[in-house]
N, C-alpha and C positions, 0 to 999 in steps of 0.2 A: 596816190597819197603816201607819203613816207611815214614810217613808224618811228617813234621817239621813245626811248626809255625814260620813265618818269622818276625812277629811283624809289619807287614805292613797292613794298612787298607785303602781301597779305596771305594768310594761311587759310586753307579750306577747313571749315568746322566739321563737326561730327555728322551734320545733316547735309554736307556737300555744298554749303553756301560760302560765297566770297563777298566781302563788303567792298563796294566801290567807294573809295575815299571821298569825303565831302568836297575837297578841293577839285577833284576831277568832275564830280557831279555838277558843281557850280559852273565851271568853265564850259562844260558840255550842255548846260541848261537842262539837266535831267532832274526831275522831281520824283517823289514816290509815285508809283504807278506807270512810269514811263516804260513802254515796251522796248525790250532790247533784243537784237538779233545777234546770233553767234556764228562765226565762221572758223573753220579749222584747216590748217595745212600741216605739212611736215615740221614746220618751225614752231607752231603754237596755236593758241586760241585768240581770236580777235572779236571784239564786240562793237556794235554801233546801235544807234537808235533805229528802231524798226518803223516802217510805214510812212516815212516822210514822202511828200510829193517830190517828184523827180527834180523839178526846177529848184525847189527849196533845198533838197539834198546837195545839189551842185553848189549852191551858195555856201552851205555849211561846210562842204569839203574844201572849198577855196579858203574859207575862214580858218579851218583846221591847218591847212598848209601854211598860212600866214603866221600861225602861232609860234612856229619854230624860231628861236632866237629873238622873239619880240619883246620889247620893253613892257613894263607893267601897264603903262598908259594904253598901249595897243591891246593888251589882254583884257583890260577893263572895258574898252570900246567893243571888243568882240563879244564879251559876256553881255553887254547891254544890247547889242544887235540880236544876239540869240534870244534874250528875254523878249524883245520887241516882236520878233518873228513868232515866237511861241504864243504870246498873248494875242496876236492878230491872225493866227491860223484860222482859216475858214471865214475871215471877215471880209474877203474880197469876192466879187463876182468872178467866176471862172468860166 
């Protein structure tokens, strides 16, 4: 999965917190209480939603890859797909 600069800068507050912008949370389908996993390497810190089913995560990763250079209509469709997946988690017999 390639990384893309979003052009958004946030400062760490006195308690060590960083706010994830509303636009990012909406596109990612993250709501209050969403568990976030952090990764670090020599270049920086990366975050992603924690605990997704492997198959679900593969779908999300493919959607993320499609976001680069996508028109607004595609971004809206991806956000709708994320919402649908989130609302229907656990609703299928596995």
